[in-house]
Backbone as numpy.savetxt, mean C-alpha at the origin, in Angstrom:
# Nx Ny Nz CAx CAy CAz Cx Cy Cz
-49.62 -32.11 -4.54 -48.64 -32.43 -3.78 -47.85 -31.15 -3.30
-47.86 -30.83 -1.98 -47.29 -29.60 -1.51 -46.03 -30.03 -0.57
-45.10 -29.19 -0.55 -43.96 -29.48 0.28 -44.19 -28.63 1.55
-43.93 -29.24 2.70 -44.00 -28.51 3.95 -42.76 -27.79 4.24
-42.94 -26.50 4.46 -41.74 -25.67 4.81 -41.85 -25.34 6.26
-40.82 -25.53 7.10 -40.94 -25.18 8.56 -40.86 -23.74 8.67
-41.39 -23.24 9.90 -41.33 -21.90 10.29 -39.88 -21.37 10.35
-39.65 -20.20 10.05 -38.37 -19.61 10.15 -38.04 -19.44 11.71
-36.78 -19.74 12.01 -36.42 -19.62 13.43 -35.69 -18.29 13.57
-35.59 -17.50 12.52 -34.88 -16.26 12.69 -33.33 -16.39 12.75
-32.72 -15.30 13.19 -31.31 -15.34 13.37 -31.00 -15.81 14.83
-30.59 -17.03 14.87 -30.33 -17.54 16.20 -28.97 -18.25 15.96
-28.14 -18.40 17.07 -26.83 -19.03 17.06 -26.97 -20.42 16.50
-26.08 -20.80 15.65 -26.04 -22.23 15.14 -24.86 -22.87 15.70
-25.05 -23.77 16.77 -24.08 -24.29 17.64 -23.18 -25.22 16.77
-23.79 -26.00 15.81 -22.94 -26.91 15.05 -21.94 -26.13 14.19
-22.43 -25.14 13.62 -21.50 -24.37 12.70 -20.42 -23.54 13.47
-20.82 -23.09 14.63 -19.89 -22.41 15.53 -18.82 -23.45 15.90
-19.21 -24.56 16.45 -18.18 -25.62 16.75 -17.26 -25.97 15.70
-17.83 -26.10 14.49 -16.99 -26.51 13.25 -15.99 -25.32 13.02
-16.40 -24.17 13.15 -15.49 -22.95 12.87 -14.38 -22.97 13.88
-14.71 -23.19 15.19 -13.70 -23.22 16.18 -12.78 -24.43 16.05
-13.16 -25.47 15.58 -12.42 -26.62 15.32 -11.35 -26.37 14.18
-11.85 -25.79 13.05 -11.03 -25.44 12.00 -9.97 -24.46 12.42
-10.34 -23.46 13.21 -9.35 -22.44 13.74 -8.33 -23.08 14.62
-8.66 -23.96 15.37 -7.74 -24.68 16.22 -6.85 -25.53 15.41
-7.25 -26.14 14.39 -6.41 -26.94 13.52 -5.44 -26.01 12.77
-5.94 -24.92 12.27 -4.94 -24.04 11.58 -3.87 -23.43 12.57
-4.27 -23.12 13.76 -3.31 -22.62 14.72 -2.24 -23.70 15.04
-2.61 -25.04 15.14 -1.64 -26.02 15.51 -0.75 -26.22 14.26
-1.30 -26.06 12.97 -0.48 -26.16 11.80 0.53 -24.99 11.69
0.01 -23.89 11.84 0.75 -22.62 11.61 1.65 -22.21 12.69
1.42 -22.66 13.86 2.40 -22.26 14.96 3.81 -22.78 14.69
4.08 -23.98 14.31 5.48 -24.37 14.02 6.03 -23.63 12.85
5.23 -23.19 11.89 5.71 -22.47 10.74 5.93 -20.96 11.02
5.61 -20.57 12.08 5.70 -19.09 12.43 7.08 -18.63 12.31
8.12 -19.28 12.85 9.48 -18.78 12.70 9.93 -18.64 11.26
9.53 -19.62 10.42 9.94 -19.67 9.00 9.31 -18.56 8.29
7.94 -18.20 8.57 7.26 -17.20 8.03 7.92 -15.85 8.42
8.23 -15.64 9.65 8.96 -14.47 10.13 10.19 -14.25 9.46
11.02 -15.30 9.30 12.35 -15.24 8.69 12.22 -14.83 7.25
11.20 -15.45 6.45 10.95 -15.16 5.12 10.54 -13.68 4.99
9.61 -13.17 5.87 9.34 -11.80 5.73 10.48 -10.82 6.07
11.34 -11.10 6.97 12.46 -10.26 7.25 13.39 -10.19 6.01
13.66 -11.43 5.43 14.55 -11.42 4.21 13.85 -10.67 3.08
12.59 -10.85 2.91 11.93 -10.07 1.78 11.98 -8.64 2.05
11.82 -8.16 3.29 11.88 -6.80 3.53 13.30 -6.21 3.34
14.35 -6.96 3.64 15.72 -6.47 3.52 16.20 -6.53 2.10
15.86 -7.59 1.28 16.34 -7.64 -0.10 15.43 -7.39 -1.19
14.11 -7.47 -0.98 13.17 -7.32 -2.04 12.45 -6.02 -2.05
11.89 -5.74 -0.88 10.98 -4.60 -0.79 11.73 -3.23 -1.05
10.99 -2.35 -1.68 11.49 -1.00 -1.95 11.33 -0.12 -0.68
12.14 0.78 -0.38 11.94 1.73 0.68 10.86 2.66 0.32
9.88 2.80 1.13 8.83 3.77 0.93 9.19 5.09 1.55
9.08 6.16 0.80 9.38 7.46 1.26 8.33 7.84 2.40
8.85 8.40 3.49 7.91 8.83 4.47 7.31 10.17 4.02
6.04 10.29 4.37 5.44 11.52 3.89 5.89 12.61 4.86
6.92 13.38 4.42 7.47 14.48 5.13 8.11 15.56 4.30
8.84 16.39 4.73 9.45 17.43 4.15 10.47 16.83 3.10
11.20 15.73 3.41 12.12 15.06 2.63 11.44 14.70 1.26
10.32 14.02 1.36 9.58 13.57 0.21 9.13 14.72 -0.57
8.72 15.76 -0.01 8.23 16.99 -0.73 9.44 17.54 -1.52
10.61 17.49 -0.93 11.71 18.04 -1.53 12.24 17.17 -2.72
12.08 15.86 -2.52 12.46 14.92 -3.64 11.40 15.11 -4.81
10.15 15.46 -4.58 9.27 15.65 -5.64 9.52 16.90 -6.38
10.11 17.90 -5.75 10.39 19.13 -6.34 11.52 19.09 -7.35
12.32 17.87 -7.23 13.41 17.67 -8.15 12.93 17.15 -9.56
11.64 16.58 -9.59 11.22 16.09 -10.87 10.47 17.18 -11.62
10.10 16.97 -12.96 9.62 18.05 -13.79 8.30 18.46 -13.21
7.43 17.62 -12.81 6.10 17.97 -12.25 6.20 18.86 -11.02
7.25 18.49 -10.19 7.41 19.22 -9.02 8.02 20.65 -9.27
8.85 20.66 -10.23 9.39 21.93 -10.59 8.43 22.93 -11.23
7.52 22.35 -12.05 6.52 23.21 -12.66 5.48 23.55 -11.71
5.15 22.71 -10.75 4.15 23.03 -9.70 4.72 24.07 -8.79
6.02 24.05 -8.51 6.62 24.99 -7.64 6.96 26.38 -8.30
6.78 26.39 -9.68 6.98 27.53 -10.38 8.49 27.78 -10.75
9.28 26.75 -10.56 10.71 26.76 -10.89 11.01 26.76 -12.35
10.13 26.18 -13.19 10.28 26.24 -14.63 10.23 27.58 -15.15
9.29 28.40 -14.63 9.28 29.82 -15.07 10.52 30.57 -14.90
11.26 30.36 -13.85 12.55 30.96 -13.58 13.62 30.54 -14.62
13.49 29.23 -14.92 14.54 28.69 -15.92 14.25 29.23 -17.22
12.90 29.29 -17.68 12.61 29.88 -18.85 13.05 31.39 -19.07
12.86 32.05 -17.90 13.16 33.54 -17.76 14.69 33.68 -18.09
15.46 32.92 -17.40 16.94 32.92 -17.55 17.28 32.66 -18.95
16.67 31.64 -19.62 16.99 31.19 -20.94 16.63 32.33 -21.87
15.52 32.94 -21.74 15.09 33.96 -22.59 16.03 35.24 -22.50
16.44 35.52 -21.27 17.40 36.58 -20.95 18.76 36.33 -21.78
19.22 35.08 -21.72 20.42 34.70 -22.37 20.27 34.78 -23.98
19.06 34.36 -24.40 18.84 34.33 -25.86 18.87 35.87 -26.34
18.15 36.68 -25.58 18.21 38.08 -25.92 19.53 38.66 -25.94
20.31 38.35 -24.96 21.76 38.83 -24.86 22.54 38.43 -26.02
22.32 37.14 -26.51 23.02 36.64 -27.63 22.54 37.35 -28.92
21.23 37.64 -28.94 20.74 38.24 -30.18 21.19 39.71 -30.42
21.34 40.37 -29.23 21.76 41.77 -29.23 23.24 41.88 -29.56
23.95 40.88 -29.12 25.45 40.95 -29.29 25.96 40.68 -30.63
């Protein structure tokens, strides 16, 4: 007993599935359109009260990074602080 398998039709447009997809998209648009003002209001409230401000990639963010320890060490500013501390320690030791 063998099962007959039809010939492959290849990649051709499937009209039924396309129609079903367009119908679902239309239903979603009809449902979501009245909810659009509510969604927009919720997004605005979230942005104002919940979301954190993201630093813009600019000179200002680079300057803010230089204030933390990694930024100071990357900029070589820790070496200056250590040199000043060593000079103060030596001055105290000699005095």
